[in-house]
C-alpha positions, 0 to 999 in steps of 0.5 A, a space after each residue: 559434436 556440435 551437430 549431435 549436441 544441437 537437437 538436445 539443446 534446442 529441445 531444452 530451450 523449447 521445454 523451458 519456454 513451454 514450462 514458462 508459458 504454462 506457469 504464466 497461464 496457471 498464474 493468470 487462471 488462478 487470478 481469474 478464478 479468484 476474481 470470479 469467486 469474489 465477483 471482481 473483474 480481472 485484467 492481465 495488466 493495469 496502471 496506477 498513478 504514482 501518488 505514493 512513494 511505493 507506486 512511484 518507486 524505481 525507474 520503471 514499473 508494472 502492475 500485473 494480474 489485477 483484480 478489481 471490485 468493491 472493497 466492501 459490498 455492505 458499504 458501496 460508498 467505500 469504493 473499489 479497490 485493485 489488488 495486483 502483483 506490482 514490480 518496480 525496477 531500479 536501473 543500474 549502468 556501468 560507465 554510462 554504457 547502455 549495453 551494460 544496463 541492468 535492472 534490479 526488480 523489487 516485487 510486491 503484492 498491493 491492494 490500493 483504494 482511492 480515499 479522496 476524503 482523507 486528502 486534507 486530514 492525512 498528509 502522509 502516513 507510512 507504515 513499514 516493517 522495522 528497517 535494518 541498519 543497512 536497508 538503503 533501498 527503503 531509505 532511498 524510496 522515501 528520501 525525497 520526502 520530508 518525514 519524521 519518525 513517530 514512536 507510539 506507546 506500544 514497545 512491541 509496535 515500535 519494535 515491529 514497525 517503522 511509522 513515519 509521517 509527513 512533517 505537516 501531518 497533524 499529530 492529533 489526527 495521527 493519534 486518533 488513527 493509531 488508537 490502541 485498537 488499531 495498534 493491537 490489530 496490527 500486532 496480531 494480524 498474521 500478515 503484519 500488513 504495511 501501508 502508505 496513505 498519501 494524496 488520498 490513496 491508501 496502498 496496503 502491501 506485502 513483499 513478494 508476489 503472493 500467490 496463495 488465495 488465503 493470504 490474498 483474502 487476508 490482504 483484502 480484509 486488511 485493506 478493508 479494515 484500514 480503509 474503514 478506519 481512515 474513513 471513520 476518522 475523517 467522518 468523525 472529524 467532520 461531525 465534530 461540533 463547529 465550535 472548535 472553529 471559534 478558537 482564537 476568537 474573543 470569549 464574548 463571541 462564543 458565550 452563547 455556545 454550550 460549554 460542552 462545545 467549547 474547545 
């Protein structure tokens, strides 16, 4: 019976291996085609610095099927983004025995862009879906940060999202970033995108490995919209009249300044 059962078992293993290989090749070809259509570069794997909690989560991480290119061809100054499948894995050991080690994977599709100019204005902004009472993993991922929860005036937004910011985040800058137009845009977007903005890095992400061209294009569009919003706020701050730097100085020192420029 072992001899008779052997060949079917071998055939099954070979077929499963062939199917897995074909599936992997199909995914890679899909992303290669998407990259070509966008004028982007394709790489089977890449790596990112753990500048945000998501990019540094878990005990080991991998970035696969990465496409990279200019986020906005009409504005090259915005820089390049990278869209890829991202997985972090949490290690679990039983009784300290390496042989009993298991790895729990958590899959995301991310689009990341370096926005160094935002470094000083946005210290840490984290927007995610509203967490359930027992969503321990999400709490653990941000537990090492000193964050505070922020509620906006939109009840619909507060019901759909959790918005947390670093304790040192300036409230005025946050209010200007989350203007009613952005809150409305987030509420109407078909993907309900999540993002992290920290250390000059913007990461827009969705749960799971997305393999639909339409959703990936939407993710790129969402990243473009959010990146442009952040950059516009930074530029607006830099264009503000220099008179706001005179806060705290005696009145006579700034008496020659136009009244409209005074804080």
